[in-house]
C-alpha positions in Angstrom: 62.7 50.1 5.6 61.3 51.7 8.2 58.0 50.4 10.4 56.3 53.5 8.9 57.6 52.7 5.2 56.3 49.2 5.7 53.0 49.7 7.0 52.4 52.7 4.3 53.2 50.1 1.4 50.4 47.9 2.7 47.3 48.9 0.7 45.3 47.2 3.8 46.9 48.5 6.8 43.8 51.1 7.4 41.6 48.1 7.2 43.8 46.1 9.4 43.9 48.9 11.9 40.2 49.3 11.9 39.9 45.6 12.0 42.2 45.7 15.5 40.1 48.5 16.9 36.7 46.5 16.0 38.5 43.1 17.3 39.3 44.9 20.9 35.8 46.6 21.3 33.9 43.5 20.3 36.1 41.5 22.7 35.4 43.6 25.4 31.8 44.1 24.7 31.0 40.4 24.6 33.0 39.4 27.9 30.9 42.5 29.8 27.4 40.7 28.1 28.4 37.4 29.2 29.0 38.5 32.9 25.3 40.1 32.9 23.5 38.0 30.8 20.4 36.3 32.6 20.4 33.5 30.1 22.1 30.7 32.4 20.8 27.8 30.3 23.6 24.9 29.5 22.8 26.0 25.9 23.0 29.6 26.2 26.1 29.1 28.4 28.0 26.9 25.4 27.2 29.4 23.1 28.2 32.1 24.9 31.5 30.9 25.2 32.0 30.0 21.8 31.4 33.9 21.3 34.2 34.9 23.7 36.6 32.2 22.0 35.6 33.8 18.6 36.2 37.1 19.9 39.8 36.2 21.3 41.0 34.7 18.3 39.5 37.7 16.2 41.3 39.9 18.7 44.8 38.0 18.4 44.9 37.8 14.9 43.9 41.2 14.1 46.7 42.2 16.6 49.5 40.2 15.3 49.0 41.2 11.6 49.1 45.0 12.7 52.2 44.4 14.7 53.7 42.3 11.6 53.0 46.0 9.8 55.7 47.6 11.9 58.2 44.6 11.1 59.3 44.9 7.6 61.5 41.3 7.3 58.4 39.4 9.0 55.5 41.1 7.0 57.3 40.0 4.0 56.5 36.5 5.0 52.8 37.0 5.5 51.5 40.3 3.6 50.5 40.2 0.5 50.8 36.4 0.1 48.1 33.5 0.1 49.1 33.3 3.9 47.3 36.4 4.5 44.2 35.9 2.3 43.9 32.6 3.9 44.3 34.4 7.7 41.2 37.1 6.1 39.1 34.0 5.2 39.4 32.9 8.8 38.7 36.0 10.4 35.5 36.2 8.1 34.5 33.0 9.1 34.9 33.7 12.9 33.2 36.9 12.6 30.1 35.0 10.6 30.1 32.7 13.8 30.2 35.6 16.2 27.1 37.8 14.6 25.1 34.8 14.4 25.5 33.9 18.1 25.4 37.5 19.3 22.7 38.4 17.6 20.2 34.9 19.0 17.8 36.3 21.4 18.7 32.8 23.2 22.0 33.5 23.9 21.5 36.9 25.7 24.4 38.9 24.6 23.8 41.5 21.6 20.0 41.2 22.1 17.3 40.7 25.0 14.6 38.3 24.9 12.4 40.6 22.6 14.9 40.7 19.8 16.0 44.4 20.8 19.5 45.5 20.9 20.6 45.3 24.3 24.2 45.8 24.0 24.9 48.2 21.4 28.9 48.1 21.2 28.3 44.1 20.7 25.9 44.4 18.4 27.0 47.4 15.6 31.3 46.7 16.2 30.4 42.6 15.5 28.8 43.8 12.2 31.4 46.5 11.5 34.2 43.8 11.6 32.5 41.4 9.6 31.8 44.7 6.9 35.4 45.1 7.4 36.3 41.6 6.8 34.6 41.7 3.6 36.5 44.9 2.6 39.9 43.0 3.3 39.1 40.3 1.3 38.3 42.6 -1.7 41.1 44.4 -1.4 43.2 41.6 -1.3 41.7 40.3 -4.2 42.0 43.4 -6.2 45.8 43.9 -5.1 47.3 40.7 -5.2 45.0 38.5 -7.5 44.0 41.5 -9.7 40.1 40.7 -9.5 38.1 43.6 -8.8 35.0 42.2 -7.6 33.2 45.9 -7.5 34.5 47.3 -10.8 33.5 43.7 -12.5 30.2 44.0 -11.3 29.8 47.3 -12.1 31.1 46.5 -16.2 29.4 43.6 -16.2 25.7 44.5 -16.1 23.8 47.5 -15.2 22.1 47.1 -11.6 24.2 43.9 -11.1 25.8 45.4 -7.8 22.2 46.7 -6.6 20.3 43.2 -7.3 23.2 41.2 -5.3 22.8 43.9 -2.2 18.8 42.6 -2.9 19.7 39.2 -2.7 21.9 39.6 0.3 19.2 41.6 2.5 16.1 39.1 1.3 18.6 36.4 2.9 18.7 38.1 6.0 15.5 39.1 5.7 14.4 35.5 5.6 16.9 34.0 7.8 16.1 36.3 11.0 12.4 36.1 10.6 13.1 32.1 10.7 15.2 32.1 13.5 12.8 34.8 15.6 9.8 32.6 14.6 11.7 28.9 15.6 13.0 31.0 19.1 9.6 32.6 19.8 7.0 30.4 18.2 8.4 26.9 17.8 8.0 24.2 20.5 11.4 23.7 21.1 12.3 27.2 21.4 14.2 26.8 24.3 12.7 30.3 25.8 9.8 30.8 28.9 6.1 30.9 28.5 6.1 34.7 28.7 8.4 35.2 26.1 6.4 33.0 23.8 5.2 35.2 20.5 1.8 36.0 20.0 -0.5 34.6 17.0 0.1 38.2 15.3 3.8 37.9 16.1 4.5 34.5 14.6 2.2 35.5 11.3 4.1 38.3 11.1 7.4 36.3 11.2 6.0 34.0 8.4 5.3 37.2 6.5 9.0 38.2 6.7 10.1 34.4 5.4 8.0 34.7 3.0 9.0 37.8 1.6 12.7 37.2 2.5 12.4 34.4 0.2 10.6 35.8 -2.9 13.3 38.6 -2.7 15.7 36.1 -2.6 14.9 34.2 -5.2 14.2 36.9 -7.7 17.6 38.6 -7.1 19.2 35.6 -7.3 17.9 35.2 -11.0 18.6 38.0 -12.1 21.6 37.6 -11.1 22.2 35.0 -12.9 20.7 36.1 -16.0 23.2 39.1 -16.2 26.0 37.4 -15.4 25.3 35.0 -18.4 25.3 38.0 -20.7 27.5 40.6 -21.7 27.0 44.4 -21.1 26.3 45.4 -24.6 23.7 42.7 -25.2 20.3 43.8 -26.4 18.0 41.6 -24.3 14.4 43.7 -24.0 12.9 41.0 -22.5 15.3 41.0 -19.6 14.9 44.6 -19.0 11.3 43.9 -18.9 11.7 41.4 -16.2 13.6 43.6 -14.5 11.1 46.6 -14.5 8.3 43.8 -13.5 10.0 42.1 -10.7 11.5 45.2 -8.9 8.2 46.5 -8.8 7.1 43.5 -7.5 9.9 43.6 -5.0 9.4 47.3 -4.1 5.7 46.9 -3.7 5.7 43.4 -1.5 8.4 44.8 0.7 6.4 48.1 0.9 3.3 46.4 2.1 4.8 44.4 4.3 7.2 46.2 6.0 4.6 47.8 8.0 3.3 44.8 9.6 7.0 43.5 10.1 8.3 46.5 11.7 5.1 47.4 13.7 4.2 47.4 17.4 3.3 43.6 17.3 5.9 42.8 14.6 8.9 40.6 15.3 11.0 43.7 13.9 9.5 46.4 16.1 12.9 46.7 18.4 16.0 47.2 16.3 17.5 44.1 15.0 18.6 42.6 12.1 15.4 41.8 10.6 14.2 46.1 11.3 17.3 46.7 9.3 16.9 44.0 6.5 13.4 45.0 6.1 14.0 48.6 5.7 17.1 48.1 3.1 15.1 45.7 0.6 12.8 48.1 0.7 15.2 50.7 -0.5 17.2 48.7 -2.6 13.7 48.1 -4.3 13.2 51.6 -4.8 16.2 52.2 -6.2 16.0 49.8 -8.9 12.7 51.0 -9.4 13.9 54.3 -10.1 17.1 53.0 -12.3 14.8 51.1 -14.5 12.3 53.9 -15.2 15.4 56.0 -15.7 16.5 53.6 -18.5 13.0 53.8 -19.8 12.5 57.3 -20.4 16.1 57.9 -21.7 15.1 55.1 -24.0 11.9 56.4 -25.1 13.5 60.1 -25.6 16.1 58.4 -28.0 13.8 56.4 -30.1 11.4 59.8 -30.4 14.6 61.9 -31.3 15.1 59.6 -33.7 12.1 59.2 -35.4 11.9 63.3 -35.5 15.0 63.7 -37.3 13.8 60.8 -39.8 10.4 62.9 -40.1 12.9 66.0 -41.1 15.3 64.4 -43.5 
């Protein structure tokens, strides 16, 4: 078996190559950001070292797996086994920690004191690496265990994927707002007086926390109900709840996004809160549109059925 054949037989080789590229860029960007940061407190420097350590581990592991794809004898020991699954879980853990560290304004890596993106390579490629890690895990579960997460969600219940996305975006929105509030409005923020947020800024952080919690709780509740019933089950109350609650999410996000992303808002600069706020609004509108479309289809079918009975 040649190296090319070994690589081509792995359904995740493309993901691993992308993972290697993202980890290489992220490592270089992390080292560069650490060298030029103005955050020199002991806590900030400690987290900067953690970020470099995480990026180094990610680079080494991804490099090792890519090389293994070119060595058929060695690749058979790891690729497609529980060892590969464990490595993927470790990588996702380190990517999650890395994203959390570099996105924090107190550490002076991917974002500056205002929360704006200061190092685009570090910010975007760290997120790209995390997304690739999730894609790797999904591919591993599908090919090696036979569990297709995406397919299961599509077949289990209508709009289940969209509700899961709404829940995740709500959690990011809540967490980002809470972190910005703690950093810029709390008594133990660790930032200088010049970086303490205004009253308007802090109130809008609280608004982000509330709307994020609201979105996450509603989404988790709907997902739980949908997982508890089959796709063919007819539950009018659940569909009614979807229409009402998706409308509440879309309305709440639409009413708050202007304040959160406005000039004095915590998401005025491009950051996690900015993307999660607009993303939550978009997914809320998609949910409302899907529910309305289903309602219109059902109403048309009912009307056509009544006309058929009257004609007969």
